[in-house]
DOSEPA-397380 format. One record per residue (C-alpha): residue in one letter; x, y, z. Coordinates in pm, whole numbers. Last residue first. Layout:
N
[mike 'a' [X Y Z]] ...
//
This chain:
480
[mike 'v' [-91 15749 2729]] [mike 'k' [-22 15522 3002]] [mike 'v' [-223 15187 2811]] [mike 'e' [-396 15057 3128]] [mike 'v' [-254 14724 3223]] [mike 's' [-499 14393 3201]] [mike 'd' [-555 14234 3531]] [mike 't' [-363 13891 3586]] [mike 'n' [-604 13626 3729]] [mike 'k' [-629 13413 3382]] [mike 'w' [-239 13446 3323]] [mike 'd' [-155 13214 3588]] [mike 'n' [-327 12943 3492]] [mike 'f' [-74 12786 3201]] [mike 'a' [-139 12454 3017]] [mike 'e' [-427 12625 2885]] [mike 'i' [-228 12880 2662]] [mike 'a' [-90 12612 2431]] [mike 'p' [-444 12422 2420]] [mike 'k' [-614 12756 2296]] [mike 'a' [-357 12809 2061]] [mike 'e' [-285 12445 1897]] [mike 'l' [-626 12268 1830]] [mike 'n' [-897 12514 1890]] [mike 'v' [-696 12805 1717]] [mike 'f' [-550 12599 1442]] [mike 'e' [-841 12419 1378]] [mike 'e' [-1081 12688 1337]] [mike 't' [-804 12889 1142]] [mike 'q' [-761 12607 866]] [mike 'e' [-1156 12530 910]] [mike 'p' [-1228 12915 800]] [mike 'a' [-940 12912 531]] [mike 'r' [-991 12610 391]] [mike 'g' [-1049 12789 22]] [mike 'i' [-1082 13092 26]] [mike 'f' [-1206 13223 -350]] [mike 'k' [-1516 12955 -316]] [mike 'k' [-1642 13088 -25]] [mike 'l' [-1670 13445 -229]] [mike 'd' [-1965 13289 -443]] [mike 'l' [-1824 13473 -783]] [mike 'i' [-1895 13206 -999]] [mike 'r' [-2268 13159 -924]] [mike 'e' [-2359 13491 -919]] [mike 'f' [-2164 13518 -1229]] [mike 'd' [-2415 13243 -1388]] [mike 'e' [-2712 13497 -1301]] [mike 'r' [-2561 13748 -1580]] [mike 'k' [-2558 13502 -1806]] [mike 'l' [-2237 13298 -2003]] [mike 'g' [-2243 13178 -2356]] [mike 'f' [-1847 13379 -2365]] [mike 'k' [-1862 13519 -2700]] [mike 'g' [-2121 13768 -2601]] [mike 's' [-1883 14037 -2597]] [mike 'a' [-2135 14252 -2371]] [mike 'l' [-2130 13989 -2093]] [mike 'i' [-1717 13970 -2080]] [mike 'r' [-1735 14345 -2074]] [mike 'e' [-1961 14406 -1762]] [mike 'l' [-1786 14201 -1648]] [mike 'l' [-1399 14357 -1649]] [mike 'd' [-1635 14652 -1526]] [mike 'n' [-1381 14744 -1232]] [mike 'd' [-1483 15119 -1184]] [mike 'k' [-1305 15397 -1342]] [mike 'g' [-1000 15608 -1238]] [mike 'e' [-903 15666 -1655]] [mike 'e' [-599 15564 -1656]] [mike 'k' [-610 15292 -1362]] [mike 'v' [-932 15166 -1372]] [mike 'a' [-985 15210 -1732]] [mike 'y' [-652 15067 -1788]] [mike 'a' [-781 14741 -1647]] [mike 'a' [-1052 14677 -1784]] [mike 'q' [-870 14697 -2091]] [mike 'q' [-617 14463 -2007]] [mike 's' [-955 14226 -1894]] [mike 'l' [-1082 14267 -2190]] [mike 'n' [-780 14178 -2409]] [mike 'r' [-659 13879 -2181]] [mike 'i' [-1059 13720 -2163]] [mike 'e' [-1052 13711 -2565]] [mike 'e' [-716 13548 -2590]] [mike 'h' [-853 13264 -2316]] [mike 'l' [-1173 13235 -2530]] [mike 'l' [-1005 13167 -2820]] [mike 'q' [-796 12916 -2634]] [mike 'r' [-1072 12766 -2429]] [mike 'd' [-1296 12734 -2732]] [mike 'g' [-1678 12756 -2588]] [mike 'g' [-1894 12463 -2547]] [mike 'k' [-2106 12583 -2194]] [mike 'k' [-1839 12386 -2023]] [mike 'v' [-1587 12620 -2198]] [mike 'a' [-1740 12945 -2070]] [mike 'e' [-1744 12740 -1723]] [mike 'm' [-1361 12687 -1686]] [mike 'l' [-1320 13044 -1886]] [mike 'i' [-1518 13198 -1613]] [mike 'n' [-1327 13017 -1291]] [mike 'e' [-973 13147 -1446]] [mike 't' [-1097 13492 -1491]] [mike 'a' [-1231 13510 -1122]] [mike 'm' [-937 13700 -973]] [mike 'f' [-946 13971 -1201]] [mike 'p' [-1320 13996 -1158]] [mike 'l' [-1227 14012 -782]] [mike 'e' [-1046 14309 -761]] [mike 'e' [-1278 14579 -687]] [mike 'n' [-1505 14373 -578]] [mike 'i' [-1280 14282 -326]] [mike 'h' [-1178 14619 -198]] [mike 'r' [-1543 14719 -175]] [mike 'e' [-1640 14419 45]] [mike 'i' [-1342 14481 301]] [mike 'i' [-1491 14813 329]] [mike 'k' [-1832 14718 377]] [mike 'p' [-1673 14466 637]] [mike 'y' [-1510 14785 836]] [mike 'v' [-1340 14548 1181]] [mike 'v' [-1276 14719 1461]] [mike 'm' [-977 14558 1676]] [mike 'a' [-1105 14567 2047]] [mike 't' [-899 14340 2277]] [mike 'a' [-652 14254 2032]] [mike 'i' [-578 14637 2025]] [mike 'n' [-523 14669 2423]] [mike 'e' [-367 14338 2422]] [mike 't' [-106 14453 2141]] [mike 'l' [-22 14766 2379]] [mike 'i' [21 14588 2693]] [mike 'l' [215 14343 2505]] [mike 'm' [450 14608 2367]] [mike 'a' [508 14776 2702]] [mike 'd' [629 14447 2859]] [mike 't' [867 14423 2567]] [mike 'a' [984 14760 2645]] [mike 'l' [1072 14705 2995]] [mike 'f' [1209 14378 2942]] [mike 'a' [1430 14490 2721]] [mike 'e' [1482 14787 2957]] [mike 'p' [1596 14575 3255]] [mike 'i' [1841 14364 3047]] [mike 'a' [2031 14606 2837]] [mike 'l' [2052 14876 3079]] [mike 'r' [2199 14768 3459]] [mike 'k' [2346 14499 3225]] [mike 'n' [2585 14774 3029]] [mike 'a' [2711 14909 3387]] [mike 's' [2850 14577 3493]] [mike 'd' [2976 14387 3204]] [mike 'd' [3318 14606 3233]] [mike 'l' [3354 14464 3526]] [mike 't' [3608 14161 3427]] [mike 'r' [3547 13767 3493]] [mike 'e' [3685 13431 3509]] [mike 'f' [3894 13498 3209]] [mike 'w' [3823 13833 3046]] [mike 'q' [3436 13880 2904]] [mike 't' [3435 14035 2581]] [mike 's' [3219 13802 2395]] [mike 'q' [2930 13816 2640]] [mike 't' [2945 14159 2644]] [mike 'f' [2963 14209 2266]] [mike 'a' [2677 13976 2238]] [mike 't' [2460 14118 2539]] [mike 's' [2449 14492 2284]] [mike 'q' [2379 14297 2010]] [mike 'p' [2087 14144 2210]] [mike 'm' [1946 14495 2223]] [mike 'a' [1867 14654 1851]] [mike 'i' [1565 14409 1869]] [mike 'v' [1459 14567 2171]] [mike 'f' [1488 14917 2048]] [mike 'r' [1318 14821 1719]] [mike 'a' [1034 14644 1851]] [mike 'l' [967 14970 2079]] [mike 's' [886 15201 1755]] [mike 'c' [704 14920 1569]] [mike 'i' [452 14884 1933]] [mike 'r' [435 15216 1882]] [mike 'e' [328 15268 1572]] [mike 's' [44 14984 1673]] [mike 'r' [-80 15244 1929]] [mike 'm' [-16 15527 1748]] [mike 'p' [-282 15395 1454]] [mike 'n' [-374 15750 1322]] [mike 'r' [-727 15868 1278]] [mike 'k' [-697 16155 1109]] [mike 'y' [-1023 16408 1069]] [mike 'a' [-844 16671 1275]] [mike 'm' [-556 16720 1056]] [mike 'a' [-279 16972 1226]] [mike 's' [-286 16838 1589]] [mike 's' [-353 16480 1467]] [mike 'g' [-555 16144 1563]] [mike 'i' [-691 16308 1875]] [mike 'q' [-833 16124 2138]] [mike 'e' [-1172 16213 2248]] [mike 'k' [-1426 15890 2184]] [mike 'e' [-1144 15643 2218]] [mike 'f' [-968 15508 1891]] [mike 'p' [-930 15112 1905]] [mike 'e' [-678 14959 1648]] [mike 'e' [-846 14967 1277]] [mike 'i' [-907 14702 1039]] [mike 'e' [-1021 14778 626]] [mike 'k' [-962 15094 635]] [mike 'l' [-639 15048 341]] [mike 'g' [-437 15294 616]] [mike 'q' [-625 15059 874]] [mike 'm' [-498 14770 710]] [mike 'l' [-104 14920 675]] [mike 'r' [-56 14966 1030]] [mike 'l' [-248 14617 1171]] [mike 'd' [9 14452 890]] [mike 't' [252 14685 1064]] [mike 'a' [123 14602 1397]] [mike 'f' [143 14225 1388]] [mike 'k' [490 14200 1248]] [mike 's' [585 14452 1546]] [mike 'l' [441 14180 1786]] [mike 's' [648 13918 1611]] [mike 't' [968 14114 1618]] [mike 'a' [944 14172 1908]] [mike 'l' [922 13813 2049]] [mike 's' [1230 13723 1880]] [mike 'a' [1383 14046 2017]] [mike 'l' [1228 13884 2355]] [mike 'a' [1411 13528 2290]] [mike 'n' [1757 13712 2194]] [mike 'n' [1749 13913 2525]] [mike 'v' [1721 13564 2717]] [mike 'i' [1968 13409 2527]] [mike 'y' [2229 13723 2533]] [mike 'd' [2220 13730 2930]] [mike 'w' [2255 13355 2925]] [mike 'k' [2560 13414 2731]] [mike 'r' [2649 13635 3030]] [mike 't' [2827 13314 3178]] [mike 'y' [2748 13278 3536]] [mike 't' [3014 13482 3726]] [mike 'q' [3273 13440 3946]] [mike 'g' [3358 13196 3712]] [mike 't' [3105 12960 3721]] [mike 'i' [3062 12538 3729]] [mike 't' [2813 12317 3837]] [mike 'l' [2504 12578 3785]] [mike 'v' [2214 12546 3952]] [mike 'k' [1880 12381 3760]] [mike 'k' [1545 12359 3899]] [mike 'f' [1529 12740 4036]] [mike 'g' [1291 12879 4285]] [mike 'a' [1537 13083 4465]] [mike 'k' [1463 12842 4798]] [mike 'q' [1599 12588 4575]] [mike 's' [1909 12743 4470]] [mike 'v' [2025 12787 4823]] [mike 'y' [1984 12459 4953]] [mike 's' [2116 12338 4598]] [mike 'd' [2433 12542 4647]] [mike 'l' [2448 12428 5042]] [mike 'k' [2437 12073 4964]] [mike 'k' [2688 12077 4733]] [mike 'i' [2902 12266 4984]] [mike 'k' [2801 11996 5242]] [mike 'e' [2876 11685 5013]] [mike 'h' [3267 11878 4922]] [mike 'd' [3342 11863 5299]] [mike 'g' [3675 11992 5290]] [mike 'n' [3619 12181 5631]] [mike 'f' [3307 12299 5574]] [mike 'l' [3425 12667 5604]] [mike 'e' [3782 12628 5412]] [mike 'm' [3598 12415 5150]] [mike 'f' [3341 12750 5124]] [mike 's' [3641 12975 5062]] [mike 'a' [3742 12740 4807]] [mike 'q' [3425 12692 4602]] [mike 't' [3607 12692 4291]] [mike 'g' [3385 13006 4127]] [mike 't' [3616 13266 4152]] [mike 't' [3583 13443 4453]] [mike 'g' [3311 13176 4597]] [mike 'k' [3069 12916 4404]] [mike 'v' [2688 12976 4574]] [mike 'g' [2417 12976 4347]] [mike 'r' [2430 13058 4007]] [mike 'f' [2072 12940 3952]] [mike 'p' [1960 12823 3576]] [mike 'l' [1744 12918 3311]] [mike 'i' [1599 12589 3150]] [mike 'e' [1210 12564 3272]] [mike 'i' [1196 12956 3224]] [mike 'l' [1375 12932 2928]] [mike 'h' [1159 12661 2755]] [mike 'n' [836 12901 2864]] [mike 'a' [1025 13242 2696]] [mike 'e' [1062 12967 2358]] [mike 'e' [740 12816 2369]] [mike 'l' [538 13148 2367]] [mike 'd' [772 13258 2142]] [mike 'i' [675 12953 1874]] [mike 'l' [285 13054 1973]] [mike 'l' [333 13446 1886]] [mike 'd' [466 13343 1514]] [mike 'q' [156 13145 1501]] [mike 'l' [-83 13394 1630]] [mike 'w' [-8 13624 1341]] [mike 'l' [-118 13376 1120]] [mike 'a' [-382 13277 1285]] [mike 'a' [-516 13671 1228]] [mike 'r' [-460 13669 887]] [mike 'k' [-672 13346 884]] [mike 'g' [-931 13531 1050]] [mike 'v' [-941 13821 841]] [mike 't' [-996 13563 601]] [mike 't' [-810 13492 212]] [mike 'l' [-838 13560 -119]] [mike 'q' [-600 13541 -369]] [mike 'a' [-368 13828 -461]] [mike 'a' [-405 14201 -425]] [mike 'q' [-94 14408 -418]] [mike 'f' [113 14436 -119]] [mike 'h' [390 14217 -265]] [mike 't' [120 13946 -154]] [mike 'r' [-185 14055 -31]] [mike 'g' [-482 13831 33]] [mike 'l' [-811 14060 -9]] [mike 'i' [-1076 13955 283]] [mike 'p' [-1323 13742 316]] [mike 'l' [-1476 13639 656]] [mike 'a' [-1493 13288 726]] [mike 'k' [-1286 13318 1089]] [mike 'h' [-1385 13663 1186]] [mike 'q' [-1485 13528 1505]] [mike 'l' [-1268 13262 1556]] [mike 'a' [-986 13467 1450]] [mike 'f' [-1106 13756 1741]] [mike 'n' [-1095 13505 1984]] [mike 's' [-769 13420 1866]] [mike 'l' [-631 13725 1891]] [mike 'k' [-759 13809 2268]] [mike 'd' [-674 13476 2386]] [mike 'i' [-324 13510 2272]] [mike 'v' [-253 13858 2372]] [mike 'k' [-358 13704 2739]] [mike 'c' [-103 13439 2705]] [mike 'l' [159 13656 2621]] [mike 'r' [125 13885 2939]] [mike 'r' [130 13553 3129]] [mike 'r' [472 13467 2952]] [mike 'i' [600 13824 2984]] [mike 'l' [544 13789 3359]] [mike 'i' [677 13453 3370]] [mike 'l' [989 13587 3149]] [mike 'g' [1049 13839 3411]] [mike 'q' [1029 13620 3675]] [mike 'q' [1335 13469 3548]] [mike 'm' [1502 13715 3454]] [mike 'q' [1447 13881 3778]] [mike 'i' [1572 13549 3932]] [mike 'l' [1899 13577 3678]] [mike 'd' [1991 13908 3799]] [mike 't' [1959 13828 4193]] [mike 'n' [2200 13527 4160]] [mike 'd' [2431 13783 3979]] [mike 'g' [2431 14031 4203]] [mike 'v' [2402 13815 4530]] [mike 'y' [2658 13606 4527]] [mike 'a' [2881 13811 4248]] [mike 's' [2938 14011 4529]] [mike 't' [3183 13713 4667]] [mike 'a' [3002 13470 4932]] [mike 'g' [3222 13295 5220]] [mike 'l' [3013 13465 5446]] [mike 'h' [2775 13728 5328]] [mike 'i' [2595 13850 5668]] [mike 'i' [2807 13609 5930]] [mike 'r' [2965 13884 6154]] [mike 'k' [2658 14150 6124]] [mike 'a' [2400 13881 6278]] [mike 'k' [2370 14071 6641]] [mike 'p' [2381 14399 6478]] [mike 'a' [2049 14343 6202]] [mike 'q' [1974 14684 6111]] [mike 'l' [2350 14841 6142]] [mike 'g' [2467 14500 5964]] [mike 'y' [2231 14572 5685]] [mike 'a' [2352 14907 5619]] [mike 'h' [2740 14814 5622]] [mike 'v' [2653 14437 5422]] [mike 'h' [2448 14694 5183]] [mike 'a' [2770 14911 5125]] [mike 'm' [2973 14580 5073]] [mike 'v' [2759 14479 4796]] [mike 'd' [2774 14862 4653]] [mike 'h' [3133 14909 4646]] [mike 'r' [3325 15259 4645]] [mike 'r' [3378 15247 4989]] [mike 'r' [3289 15603 5084]] [mike 'k' [3036 15707 4842]] [mike 'e' [2879 15327 4882]] [mike 'e' [2868 15423 5251]] [mike 'e' [2677 15721 5217]] [mike 'a' [2421 15515 5006]] [mike 'a' [2379 15219 5207]] [mike 'e' [2299 15482 5541]] [mike 'k' [2052 15659 5352]] [mike 'w' [1893 15325 5173]] [mike 'n' [1841 15170 5519]] [mike 'i' [1600 14946 5343]] [mike 'd' [1341 14766 5475]] [mike 's' [1274 14459 5304]] [mike 'e' [1451 14178 5507]] [mike 'h' [1485 14353 5807]] [mike 'a' [1326 14127 6076]] [mike 'k' [1472 13825 5849]] [mike 'l' [1826 13907 5917]] [mike 'e' [1696 13937 6288]] [mike 'a' [1564 13615 6317]] [mike 'i' [1870 13425 6145]] [mike 'q' [2071 13624 6413]] [mike 'e' [1846 13497 6709]] [mike 'd' [1827 13128 6524]] [mike 't' [2215 13097 6542]] [mike 'i' [2517 13060 6298]] [mike 'p' [2810 12821 6443]] [mike 'l' [2845 12643 6092]] [mike 'g' [2666 12254 6094]] [mike 'l' [2480 12216 5772]] [mike 'e' [2190 12388 5893]] [mike 'k' [2378 12687 5979]] [mike 'e' [2535 12745 5665]] [mike 'g' [2193 12679 5460]] [mike 'e' [1994 12949 5700]] [mike 'a' [2267 13158 5640]] [mike 'l' [2281 13143 5271]] [mike 'w' [1930 13199 5235]] [mike 'i' [1898 13477 5468]] [mike 'w' [2166 13636 5245]] [mike 'l' [2004 13547 4927]] [mike 'k' [1675 13721 5118]] [mike 'r' [1883 14036 5196]] [mike 'w' [2026 14055 4830]] [mike 't' [1650 14001 4698]] [mike 'q' [1540 14333 4911]] [mike 'h' [1826 14504 4748]] [mike 'k' [1714 14435 4382]] [mike 'f' [1329 14418 4493]] [mike 'q' [1373 14800 4628]] [mike 'p' [1621 14946 4350]] [mike 's' [1317 14853 4060]] [mike 'f' [1369 14600 3797]] [mike 'l' [1056 14361 3928]] [mike 'f' [865 14740 4035]] [mike 'l' [933 14807 3719]] [mike 'm' [741 14490 3564]] [mike 'e' [440 14498 3834]] [mike 'n' [422 14904 3794]] [mike 's' [364 14833 3365]] [mike 's' [590 14976 3118]] [mike 'y' [468 15274 2848]] [mike 'r' [480 15627 2969]] [mike 's' [651 15727 3283]] [mike 'l' [931 15423 3345]] [mike 'l' [992 15319 2977]] [mike 'p' [995 15702 2908]] [mike 's' [1323 15698 3089]] [mike 'e' [1341 16014 3337]] [mike 'y' [1593 16266 3284]] [mike 't' [1571 16575 3529]] [mike 'd' [1403 16871 3567]] [mike 'k' [1038 16800 3528]] [mike 'q' [969 16647 3859]] [mike 'm' [587 16501 3809]] [mike 'n' [637 16136 3872]] [mike 'm' [398 15963 3755]] 
//
């Protein structure tokens, strides 16, 4: 961690994101990718007949990653052009290849193609982390598939569900996000080799009008970069629509993670389920007893940032002029990397939480018992009718008794004594042992356990088994 305190440092660097994602959007990755692109361009041009030697390419490869930063910075200060500054710096290290670096290309060749590589690799990293989250939450859902808990609609007590079924609802959203991320990884295109305004006119000159060679060069570089698809047409840049689409996918994932974290914050307030709380962790500087859900709160906070980001890329896409305008550049340097870094941070937090969520069955049971008599009134009514009671008269009686019990709970702070009132009335023909059968919680959770098991085993688990790279990805420690 950078300990310098006299300059601003993004909290995404110092507090939240993984080293892997930080490296992906680092100057080192960016500029060594520029150099890879120049090498691939030279290789392709040589293969297609241009006078480029193996010695020149070997010289370029020898300095692929050892960027001479000082020389590049000095040249950019003088020229006010970042790409040409790095062409100059690379040429100092590879003097024999200097004359063929960037041959036929425009700045967008390295700039745009690198952006697309970063977004593709960022999505792959997001997919790996998301698969790990889905795996942890799937295990949690199966473990608690049959544990009854009060359902809550409008944050009011509702018909019972199970802890596992609630986790399956979180998983359902995440599977949609996984499918979207995978789809984008597959279809995200490469800009390729297009020249100054996308017409490939410079390459027509280099290859004496040979269209097939130009198309082969385009395909060669795209395959080297690992892309299945290369854009057929571009302006000077690839359409900024892709930035908007990618950021939308990240924002969609952020909504799912925020929903999970919000539910957990509410349950932690009810003392039913908590995020992990470390032995020496401090919940509040003033109230020493507190166990604040700081990880979940951080997810929600970062989610707001990511959810807002597509608006920025939408403005950029909608205001591009003709074949290009440079007012996209500064915005892209913020909107794309920081959306990825913040999403990365949210997934790290979510995995950390999902690995060790704490469930309190006794508190959950207490909350159920406080509300179950009201929920069981219909079952009690049916049982009493089967014993010969008049449904209409008993319905009125149980309505009156329910209101009395509710008044005692809300106005007098007493426990819910509806069952005792029903027994005492003598009108229902029920005994205490009848209530044990009527109030069997299994009757109130429907198919929630079976639904959870079916969903996890038939949908969630197979979805992540389609990818193997996540299994060897180490979990990342939450920084602070």
